[in-house]
Structure formats: structure tokens, C-alpha cells
FITORFI-714404 format. One record per residue (C-alpha): x, y, z; chain. Coordinates in steps of 0.02 Angstrom, whole numbers, plus 32768, in hexadecimal, padded with zeros to 4 digits. Each point is the difference from the previous one (the first is absolute). Layout:
((X Y Z) 'A');
...
# end
This chain:
((27EE 16FA 69A4) 'A');
((80C5 7FF8 7FED) 'A');
((8009 80B4 8016) 'A');
((805E 8045 80A3) 'A');
((7FAD 80A7 7FE8) 'A');
((7F4E 7FE2 8032) 'A');
((7FD2 80A0 804A) 'A');
((7F8B 80A0 7FEB) 'A');
((8027 80AE 7FE4) 'A');
((7F92 8089 7FBD) 'A');
((801E 809C 7F92) 'A');
((7F96 80A0 8008) 'A');
((8015 8093 7F8A) 'A');
((7FC0 80A8 7FEE) 'A');
((7FA0 8013 80A1) 'A');
((7FF0 80B9 8004) 'A');
((7FC7 801C 80B1) 'A');
((7FCB 80BE 801F) 'A');
((7F8D 804D 8083) 'A');
((7F5F 8005 7FA8) 'A');
((8014 7F77 7F8C) 'A');
((7F95 7F90 805E) 'A');
((7FF6 7F78 7F6D) 'A');
((80C8 7FEA 800A) 'A');
((7FF0 7FE7 80BF) 'A');
((7F73 7F7C 7FE9) 'A');
((805E 7FA7 7F6D) 'A');
((80A1 7FF5 806D) 'A');
((7FA3 7FCC 80A2) 'A');
((7FA0 7F72 7F92) 'A');
((80A6 7FC7 7FB7) 'A');
((805C 7FED 80AC) 'A');
((7F70 7FA3 8040) 'A');
((8005 7F8E 7F72) 'A');
((80B7 7FDA 8024) 'A');
((7FD6 7FCA 80AD) 'A');
((7F66 7F9C 7FC8) 'A');
((804B 7FA1 7F66) 'A');
((80C2 8003 8025) 'A');
((8013 801D 80B4) 'A');
((80AA 7FAC 7FFD) 'A');
((8047 8079 7F78) 'A');
((80B1 8023 8014) 'A');
((7FF7 80B6 7FC1) 'A');
((7F99 808A 7FA2) 'A');
((8065 8074 7F8A) 'A');
((7FB4 809F 7FC8) 'A');
((803B 803C 7F52) 'A');
((7FF2 80B9 8023) 'A');
((7F7F 8088 8004) 'A');
((7FD1 7FC2 80AF) 'A');
((7FBC 80B5 801C) 'A');
((7FB9 8078 7F7A) 'A');
((805F 8098 8029) 'A');
((808F 7FC9 8076) 'A');
((7FB5 8078 808D) 'A');
((800F 7FD1 80B6) 'A');
((7F4C 7FF7 8017) 'A');
((7FF3 7F86 7F76) 'A');
((8090 7F8E 8057) 'A');
((7FA2 8006 80A4) 'A');
((7F65 7FCB 7FA6) 'A');
((8058 7F72 7FAB) 'A');
((804D 7FC5 80AA) 'A');
((7F4F 8010 805A) 'A');
((7FBE 7F87 7F7E) 'A');
((8089 7F7F 8018) 'A');
((8001 8014 80BD) 'A');
((7F3D 7FE9 800F) 'A');
((800E 7F5D 7F93) 'A');
((80AB 7FBB 8033) 'A');
((7FE6 800E 80BB) 'A');
((808D 7FD2 8079) 'A');
((7FA3 7F64 803F) 'A');
((7FEB 7FC7 7F40) 'A');
((808E 7F9C 7FAA) 'A');
((801A 8060 7F61) 'A');
((807B 8011 7F7A) 'A');
((807D 808A 7FFF) 'A');
((7FE5 808D 7F7C) 'A');
((808F 803D 7F91) 'A');
((7FE4 80A2 7FAB) 'A');
((8042 8040 7F5C) 'A');
((8005 80BD 7FC6) 'A');
((7F94 8034 7F7E) 'A');
((7FFC 80A7 7F9F) 'A');
((7F66 8038 806D) 'A');
((8061 7FF7 809B) 'A');
((8071 8087 7FB5) 'A');
((7FB2 8062 7F75) 'A');
((7F95 806E 8075) 'A');
((807A 8024 808D) 'A');
((8070 809A 800F) 'A');
((80A7 7F9C 7FE1) 'A');
((8033 7F58 7FDA) 'A');
((8066 7FEE 809B) 'A');
((7F60 8031 805E) 'A');
((7F9B 7F76 7FAE) 'A');
((8084 7F85 8022) 'A');
((800C 802E 80B9) 'A');
((7F47 7FEC 800F) 'A');
((7FFB 7F62 7FA0) 'A');
((8086 7FB3 806A) 'A');
((7FB4 8041 80AA) 'A');
((7F4C 7FC1 7FE1) 'A');
((8024 7F57 7FAB) 'A');
((8094 7FCC 8077) 'A');
((8071 7FCE 7F6D) 'A');
((80BB 803B 8003) 'A');
((800E 8046 7F64) 'A');
((7FA4 801A 7F57) 'A');
((8059 7F67 7FBF) 'A');
((8028 7F63 8070) 'A');
((7FF0 7F46 7FFB) 'A');
((7FBF 7F7C 807E) 'A');
((8019 7F4A 7FFF) 'A');
((7F70 7F8D 8016) 'A');
((8001 7F3D 7FF7) 'A');
((80AD 8008 7FC0) 'A');
((7FCA 806D 7F69) 'A');
((8031 80B4 7FE7) 'A');
((7F7E 8084 7FED) 'A');
((804A 80AA 7FB8) 'A');
((7F9F 80AA 8007) 'A');
((803A 8085 7F82) 'A');
((7FCA 80B5 8004) 'A');
((800E 809C 7F9C) 'A');
((8094 806E 8022) 'A');
((7FB8 8091 7FB0) 'A');
((7F62 806D 800B) 'A');
((7FB8 7FDA 7F5B) 'A');
((7F65 7FA0 7FC0) 'A');
((8069 7F86 7FA4) 'A');
((8077 7FE6 808C) 'A');
((80B0 7FC4 7FEB) 'A');
((808D 7FA2 806B) 'A');
((80A7 805D 8022) 'A');
((80AA 7FA1 7FEC) 'A');
((8003 7FE7 80BE) 'A');
((7F60 7FA0 7FFF) 'A');
((8030 7F9E 7F5E) 'A');
((80AC 7FD2 8059) 'A');
((7FA3 7FC8 80A2) 'A');
((7F82 7F93 7F92) 'A');
((8092 7FAB 7FAF) 'A');
((804D 7FDA 80A8) 'A');
((7F5E 7FB6 8042) 'A');
((7FF1 7F91 7F66) 'A');
((80A4 7FC6 801A) 'A');
((7FCA 7FB9 80A1) 'A');
((7F76 7F93 7FBD) 'A');
((8001 7F48 7FDE) 'A');
((7FD1 7FF4 7F43) 'A');
((7F97 7F6C 801C) 'A');
((7F8A 8058 807A) 'A');
((7F7E 807C 7FCF) 'A');
((8029 80B3 8015) 'A');
((7F83 808D 7FF9) 'A');
((8013 80B4 7FD5) 'A');
((7F7A 8081 8019) 'A');
((8003 80AB 7FA5) 'A');
((7F67 8079 7FF0) 'A');
((802E 8049 7F54) 'A');
((7FFE 7F6E 7F77) 'A');
((8091 7FE2 7F87) 'A');
((7FED 805A 7F58) 'A');
((7F96 7FA3 7F82) 'A');
((7FD0 7F6F 8078) 'A');
((7F44 8026 802F) 'A');
((7F6E 8074 7FD9) 'A');
((8042 80B8 8022) 'A');
((80AA 7FDE 7FD2) 'A');
((7FEF 7FD8 7F5C) 'A');
((8048 807D 7F76) 'A');
((7F88 8086 7FCE) 'A');
((7F9D 7FFE 809D) 'A');
((804F 8093 8049) 'A');
((8047 7FB2 80AA) 'A');
((8099 7F95 7FE9) 'A');
((8017 7FB4 80A9) 'A');
((80B3 7FF2 8036) 'A');
((8037 801B 7F4E) 'A');
((80B1 803D 801C) 'A');
((802D 7F6E 8071) 'A');
((7F97 7F77 7FB4) 'A');
((8096 7FC1 7F8C) 'A');
((8076 8001 8093) 'A');
((7F84 7F9D 8074) 'A');
((7FE2 7F86 7F77) 'A');
((80BE 7FE7 7FE6) 'A');
((8018 7FE3 80BF) 'A');
((7F73 7F89 8005) 'A');
((8033 7F88 7F6A) 'A');
((8082 7FBE 8072) 'A');
((7F71 7FCB 8078) 'A');
((7F78 7FA1 7FAA) 'A');
((7FBC 7FCE 80B1) 'A');
((7FD1 80B8 801C) 'A');
# end
């Protein structure tokens, strides 16, 4: 009751929208309707990557069609903020093409960006390379450090990234054959040590 941060936001991941995968269509449609029904005053929805299954324009068009059919213009609804996942870029001709399609169809300014909600910072990160594990280049790491310098260490700060840090969750554990963001995991952990609120 004493908290100043009594608000809702949702996190979706691995939506995998693709023409022909109607169960994925149905799942997202139901999830969005549930947000309206149970958390209509929600501040935001954040997706944590793999919004599409192949990163094709037809997938994005279907994704936006689902959203537009539920979040109609006359319905009060939360903004959706998208994160880049490996399925957004692994099946495209080039990483630049994938990034351009992602930005164009999700209305985000970049593959990494931040938004302020209720005096809290929400930071979205995205891989800088076209690999399954993903990585963050020096420009994005420098940008992240600058974003974190702006936060009040007494207020919650939220970071979103599709690939997990190495050795943190199932799929990123040693010997499982997929290391998440192994090459920058230590760097990110070192950066975040100064921000226990993140």
C-alpha cells in the first residue's frame, strides 16, 4: 500500500506469428483480449522478441492485423513496445533488411530504445549481429550505460532482451548447446551491479 508504483504492464515473448500458423494467431488474439478484460488500465505491453516466426513482411502484417482487430481505435488500450528476437532476423536476406522491417512494422525508433513510464525507465535491447545467440556491439553498450546513468536508483528500472544471459535460465546453461548472450553476459552483469533497482 505504501508503494508509489501501483500500475500494470504485461510481458509477452515468442509470439511467432506466421501466415498459416493459426494457433499462434489465436494465442495472441486471446492474450490481447485478456489484457483488455483483466488489466484494461495497463500502462504497456512489452514483447521480448520472436514476434514473428520468420521476420517476413507478411508475418508483420498479420501481427499488426491481430493487434488492430483487438485494440481498435475506439478502445482504450496499452501501447505495445517490441523487442527484436532471433526469429526476426535469422530467415531474412540480411541483418539490415531484418532491422528495417522490424522498425517499420513495430513503430519503434531502433532495435534498442527506452521509454519512461510512471517515472520508471524501461530499456529495450536487441542483438547487433545476425546470430542465434545474439550480441551487443560497443555502441549499444555505451548507450545502455548512458541510459542507466539517467535513472534514479531508488526507482524500478526494467530491461528487456530476447536472448538470456549465459548460465541464467534453461537453454543458456553450460553444455546445453546454446549459450544465450555469452560474449556480453559478464559485461552486462558488471554494468548492472551498480543498479540493484534494475
